[in-house]
PAZAPA-4460 file (N, C-alpha, C; in steps of 0.05 Angstrom, whole numbers, plus 32768, in hexadecimal, padded with zeros to 4 digits):
% residues 150
    n_x    n_y    n_z   ca_x   ca_y   ca_z    c_x    c_y    c_z   seq   type   mol
   7F3A   7FF0   7E76   7F47   800A   7E81   7F54   8006   7E9A     1      M     A
   7F6A   8014   7E9D   7F79   8017   7EB6   7F7A   8034   7EC3     2      L     A
   7F76   8035   7EDC   7F79   804F   7EE9   7F8D   804B   7EFF     3      I     A
   7F9A   8060   7F07   7FAE   805F   7F1E   7FAA   8078   7F2E     4      T     A
   7FA9   8072   7F49   7FAA   8089   7F5F   7FC4   8088   7F6D     5      R     A
   7FD2   809F   7F72   7FE7   80A0   7F83   7FE4   80AD   7F9E     6      R     A
   7FED   80A3   7FB4   7FEB   80AC   7FCC   8009   80AB   7FDB     7      L     A
   800C   80BE   7FED   8027   80BD   7FFC   8023   80BC   8018     8      E     A
   8036   80B0   8028   8035   80AE   8044   8054   80AB   804E     9      F     A
   8057   80B1   8067   8071   80AE   8073   8071   809A   8086    10      D     A
   8087   8089   8088   8089   8072   809A   80A6   806E   809E    11      A     A
   80AC   805D   80B6   80C4   8057   80BA   80C8   8037   80B9    12      G     A
   80E1   802E   80B5   80E8   8011   80B5   8101   800B   80B8    13      H     A
   810B   7FF3   80BA   8124   7FEC   80B7   8128   7FD0   80AB    14      R     A
   813C   7FC8   809D   8140   7FAE   8092   8156   7FA0   80A2    15      I     A
   814C   7F8F   80B3   815F   7F84   80CA   817A   7F77   80BD    16      P     A
   8176   7F66   80A7   818E   7F59   809F   819D   7F68   8087    17      D     A
   8198   7F81   8080   81A2   7F90   806D   81C2   7F95   8076    18      H     A
   81D1   7F94   8061   81EE   7F98   8067   81F5   7FB2   8065    19      K     A
   81E4   7FC6   8060   81EB   7FE4   805D   81DB   7FF5   806F    20      S     A
   81D5   800D   8069   81C5   8022   8077   81AA   8019   8081    21      Q     A
   819D   800A   806E   8181   8006   8072   817E   7FF2   808D    22      C     A
   8191   7FE7   8097   818E   7FD8   80B0   8188   7FEB   80C8    23      R     A
   818D   8004   80C4   8187   8015   80DB   8167   8022   80D8    24      H     A
   8161   802B   80EE   8146   8037   80EF   8145   8050   80DF    25      L     A
   8133   8054   80CA   8133   806A   80B7   8119   806A   80AE    26      H     A
   810F   8081   80A1   80F7   8085   8093   80F8   808D   8074    27      G     A
   80DE   808E   806C   80DA   8091   804F   80C0   80A1   804A    28      H     A
   80C1   80B2   8035   80A8   80BE   802B   809F   80AB   8013    29      R     A
   808E   8096   801D   8086   8084   8009   8071   8090   7FF7    30      Y     A
   806F   8085   7FDF   8057   8087   7FCF   804C   806E   7FC4    31      A     A
   8031   806D   7FC2   8026   8054   7FBB   8012   805B   7FA5    32      I     A
   8014   804D   7F8E   8004   8050   7F75   7FF4   8035   7F77    33      E     A
   7FD9   803A   7F74   7FC4   8025   7F72   7FB8   8023   7F58    34      I     A
   7FBD   800D   7F48   7FB4   800E   7F2C   7F9D   7FF8   7F2C    35      T     A
   7F88   8002   7F21   7F6E   7FF1   7F1F   7F67   7FEE   7F01    36      L     A
   7F5B   7FD7   7EFA   7F50   7FD4   7EDE   7F31   7FCF   7EE1    37      S     A
   7F23   7FD8   7ECE   7F0A   7FD5   7ECE   7EFB   7FE1   7EB5    38      G     A
   7EE2   7FDC   7EAF   7ED6   7FEB   7E99   7ECB   8005   7EA2    39      N     A
   7ECC   8019   7E90   7EBF   8031   7E94   7EA3   802F   7E9B    40      I     A
   7E9A   803B   7EAF   7E7D   8038   7EB9   7E6E   804A   7EA4    41      I     A
   7E58   8040   7E9A   7E46   804E   7E87   7E28   804F   7E93    42      D     A
   7E27   805E   7EA6   7E0C   8061   7EB3   7E05   807C   7EB5    43      K     A
   7DF2   8088   7EA6   7DE9   80A3   7EA7   7DDF   80AA   7EC3    44      A     A
   7DE6   80C1   7ECD   7DDE   80CA   7EE8   7DEE   80BF   7F00    45      G     A
   7DFE   80AA   7EFD   7E10   80A0   7F0E   7E27   80B1   7F11    46      D     A
   7E30   80B5   7F2B   7E44   80C6   7F34   7E60   80BB   7F28    47      A     A
   7E61   80A1   7F20   7E7B   8095   7F16   7E7A   8091   7EF7    48      A     A
   7E64   809A   7EEC   7E60   809A   7ECE   7E79   80A4   7EBF    49      N     A
   7E84   8095   7EAD   7E99   809D   7E9F   7EB5   8097   7EAC    50      G     A
   7EB4   8088   7EC1   7ECC   8082   7ED2   7ECD   8063   7ED6    51      M     A
   7EE6   805C   7EDC   7EE9   803F   7EE7   7EE1   803D   7F03    52      V     A
   7EED   8052   7F11   7EE6   8055   7F2F   7EEF   8072   7F35    53      M     A
   7EE0   8082   7F45   7EE6   809E   7F4C   7F00   809C   7F59    54      D     A
   7F13   80AD   7F54   7F2C   80AE   7F5D   7F2B   80B6   7F7A    55      F     A
   7F17   80C3   7F83   7F16   80CC   7F9F   7F0D   80B3   7FAF    56      S     A
   7EFF   80A0   7FA5   7EF8   8086   7FAF   7F11   8076   7FB1    57      Q     A
   7F20   8074   7F9D   7F3A   8065   7F9F   7F4A   806C   7FB5    58      V     A
   7F4C   8086   7FB8   7F5D   8093   7FCC   7F51   808A   7FE8    59      K     A
   7F37   8090   7FEE   7F29   808C   8006   7F2C   806D   800F    60      D     A
   7F28   805B   7FFD   7F2D   803F   8004   7F49   8039   800B    61      L     A
   7F5C   8045   7FFC   7F78   803E   8000   7F81   804B   801D    62      A     A
   7F76   8061   8023   7F7C   806E   803E   7F70   805E   8057    63      K     A
   7F57   8056   8050   7F47   8046   8066   7F52   802C   806A    64      Q     A
   7F5E   801E   8057   7F67   8005   8059   7F84   7FFE   805B    65      H     A
   7F94   8013   8057   7FB0   8011   8058   7FC1   8029   8060    66      L     A
   7FBD   8041   8050   7FCE   8055   8054   7FCC   8063   806F    67      V     A
   7FB6   8066   8079   7FB1   8072   8094   7FC0   8061   80AB    68      D     A
   7FC0   8047   80A7   7FCE   8037   80BA   7FED   8039   80B8    69      E     A
   7FF6   803B   80A2   8012   803E   809C   801F   8059   80A0    70      W     A
   800D   806E   809C   8018   8087   809B   8025   808F   80B9    71      D     A
   803E   809A   80B5   8048   80A3   80D2   804C   808D   80E5    72      H     A
   804E   8072   80DA   8054   805D   80ED   806D   8052   80EA    73      A     A
   8074   8041   80F9   8091   8030   80F4   8086   8017   80EC    74      F     A
   808E   800B   80D4   8087   7FF2   80C9   809D   7FE0   80D4    75      L     A
   8095   7FCF   80E6   80AB   7FBE   80F2   80A5   7F9F   80EB    76      A     A
   80BB   7F8F   80E7   80B8   7F73   80E3   80B6   7F67   80FB    77      Y     A
   80A1   7F54   8100   809B   7F46   8116   80B4   7F34   8121    78      A     A
   80C2   7F2B   810E   80DC   7F1D   8115   80F3   7F2F   811F    79      G     A
   80F1   7F49   811E   8104   7F59   8127   8102   7F62   8144    80      D     A
   8103   7F4D   8155   80FD   7F51   8170   8106   7F67   8180    81      Q     A
   8120   7F6F   817F   8129   7F86   818E   811C   7F9F   8186    82      P     A
   8117   7FA6   816E   8109   7FBB   8163   80EA   7FBB   816B    83      I     A
   80DF   7FA4   8168   80C3   7FA3   8170   80BE   7FA8   8190    84      V     A
   80D2   7F9C   81A0   80D0   7FA0   81BD   80D7   7FBF   81C4    85      D     A
   80E9   7FCB   81B4   80EF   7FE7   81BA   80D7   7FF9   81B1    86      F     A
   80CA   7FF5   8199   80B5   8007   8192   809B   8001   81A4    87      L     A
   8099   7FE9   81B0   8082   7FE6   81C1   8085   7FF2   81DD    88      R     A
   809F   7FF9   81E2   80A4   8007   81FC   809F   8025   81FA    89      S     A
   809D   802E   81E2   8092   804C   81E0   8075   8050   81E1    90      L     A
   806F   8060   81F3   8052   8065   81F8   8045   8070   81DF    91      P     A
   802E   8064   81D9   801D   806C   81C4   802C   8071   81A7    92      E     A
   8042   8064   81A1   804F   8062   818A   8041   8054   8172    93      H     A
   8041   8060   815E   8030   8054   8146   8045   803F   8139    94      K     A
   803D   8027   8142   804F   800E   8136   803E   7FFD   8126    95      T     A
   8045   7FF2   810F   8036   7FDE   8101   804A   7FC7   80FD    96      V     A
   8042   7FB0   810A   8051   7F97   810B   804A   7F86   80F1    97      I     A
   805D   7F7E   80E2   8059   7F72   80C9   8062   7F55   80C8    98      L     A
   8057   7F45   80BA   805F   7F29   80BA   8078   7F25   80A6    99      D     A
   8083   7F38   809B   809A   7F36   808B   80AB   7F51   808C   100      R     A
   80C3   7F4D   8083   80D6   7F66   8085   80CB   7F7C   8073   101      V     A
   80CA   7F94   807E   80BC   7FAA   806E   80D1   7FB4   8059   102      P     A
   80D8   7FA4   8046   80E2   7FAE   802C   80CF   7FBB   801B   103      T     A
   80D5   7FCA   8006   80C2   7FD4   7FF2   80B2   7FBD   7FE7   104      A     A
   80C2   7FA7   7FDF   80B6   7F91   7FD1   80A0   7F84   7FE4   105      E     A
   80A5   7F80   7FFB   8093   7F75   8011   807C   7F88   8015   106      N     A
   8083   7FA3   8018   806B   7FB6   801F   805B   7FB7   8008   107      L     A
   8064   7FB6   7FEE   8051   7FBA   7FD7   8040   7F9F   7FD4   108      A     A
   804A   7F87   7FDA   803B   7F6F   7FDD   8027   7F6F   7FF0   109      R     A
   802E   7F78   800B   801B   7F78   801F   8003   7F8C   8018   110      L     A
   800C   7FA4   800C   7FF6   7FB8   8002   7FE3   7FAB   7FF1   111      A     A
   7FF0   7F9E   7FDB   7FDF   7F91   7FC6   7FCD   7F7B   7FD5   112      F     A
   7FD6   7F6A   7FE5   7FC7   7F57   7FF5   7FAF   7F65   8003   113      E     A
   7FB4   7F7B   8012   7F9F   7F89   801D   7F8A   7F96   800C   114      R     A
   7F95   7FA2   7FFA   7F82   7FB3   7FEA   7F74   7FA1   7FD5   115      L     A
   7F7D   7F89   7FD0   7F71   7F78   7FB8   7F53   7F74   7FC2   116      N     A
   7F4D   7F70   7FDB   7F31   7F69   7FE3   7F21   7F83   7FE5   117      A     A
   7F2E   7F9D   7FE3   7F21   7FB5   7FE5   7F15   7FBE   7FCB   118      V     A
   7F24   7FBA   7FB8   7F1C   7FC5   7F9E   7F12   7FAC   7F8F   119      Y     A
   7EF8   7FAB   7F90   7EE8   7F97   7F80   7ED1   7FA2   7F71   120      R     A
   7EC7   7F91   7F61   7EB3   7F98   7F4E   7E98   7FA2   7F59   121      D     A
   7E98   7FBB   7F63   7E83   7FC7   7F70   7E6C   7FD2   7F58   122      N     A
   7E78   7FDA   7F45   7E6A   7FE8   7F31   7E5D   7FD3   7F1A   123      Y     A
   7E63   7FBA   7F1B   7E5E   7FAC   7F04   7E71   7FAD   7EEC   124      G     A
   7E88   7FBD   7EF2   7E9B   7FC3   7EDD   7EB6   7FB3   7EDC   125      N     A
   7EB7   7F9D   7EEB   7ECC   7F8B   7EEC   7EE6   7F96   7EF9   126      H     A
   7EDF   7FA9   7F0D   7EF4   7FB7   7F1A   7F06   7FA2   7F28   127      L     A
   7F23   7FA5   7F28   7F34   7F97   7F36   7F50   7FA3   7F39   128      R     A
   7F5C   7F9D   7F4E   7F77   7FA9   7F54   7F8A   7F9B   7F41   129      L     A
   7F9B   7FA9   7F33   7FAE   7F9D   7F1E   7FCB   7F9F   7F2C   130      E     A
   7FD2   7FB5   7F36   7FED   7FBC   7F3E   7FEE   7FD0   7F57   131      Q     A
   8001   7FCC   7F6A   8008   7FDF   7F7E   8027   7FE3   7F77   132      V     A
   802E   7FFD   7F74   804B   8006   7F71   804F   8015   7F8B   133      R     A
   8063   800C   7F97   806A   801B   7FB1   8087   8028   7FAF   134      L     A
   8088   8040   7FB0   80A0   8051   7FAF   80AD   8053   7FC7   135      Y     A
   80C4   8048   7FCC   80D2   804E   7FE7   80E2   8066   7FE6   136      E     A
   80ED   806E   7FCE   80F8   8086   7FCA   80EE   8091   7FAC   137      T     A
   80F5   80A9   7FA3   80E9   80AF   7F89   80F8   809E   7F72   138      P     A
   810C   8091   7F79   811F   8082   7F64   811B   8062   7F6A   139      N     A
   810D   805A   7F7E   810B   803C   7F85   80F0   8035   7F8C   140      C     A
   80E7   8021   7F7E   80CB   8017   7F85   80C8   7FFB   7F7E   141      W     A
   80B3   7FEE   7F86   80AC   7FD3   7F83   8090   7FD0   7F78   142      A     A
   808B   7FBE   7F65   806F   7FBB   7F5A   8067   7FA0   7F63   143      D     A
   804D   7FA1   7F6E   8040   7F88   7F75   8029   7F86   7F60   144      A     A
   802A   7F6E   7F50   8018   7F6C   7F38   8005   7F54   7F3E   145      L     A
   7FED   7F58   7F33   7FDB   7F43   7F34   7FE7   7F2B   7F25   146      R     A
   7FE6   7F11   7F30   7FF1   7EFD   7F20   7FE0   7EF3   7F0A   147      S     A
   7FEA   7EE4   7EF7   7FD8   7EDB   7EE1   7FC6   7EC7   7EEB   148      S     A
   7FCA   7EB9   7F02   7FBA   7EA8   7F0B   7FA0   7EB2   7F1B   149      R     A
   7FA0   7ECA   7F1E   7F8A   7EDA   7F2A   7F74   7EE2   7F19   150      D     A
***
């Protein structure tokens, strides 16, 4: 069985080597969809009975381990030194320094890498993260999928 939970957050970024508008500082209303696989829990009296995982728990874990950190932050690439220096000069500015350029593809992959360890088989139902879909705009998104090797 597959289940998906969607959350939204706002963040700024820039793509330093881009040849168009995205090289400038700007922001997006991102949406992230977290897709999990697992067996439906069949335990009478358990709050998760009949579910793969309670959607509220999917949300709480995503917020705790990713969304709250990225929401209303500027997602900056560590190699973009002028921007990193500028952001560090702003008192109490919420900045997240990333090890890669903050494209939709890289953000989706980073989110998958972080959340993969979070959604584990806590119920004995073979729960695992299958996909993270990150919308940069309503019409543009990237999917990070579990590889066949995992």
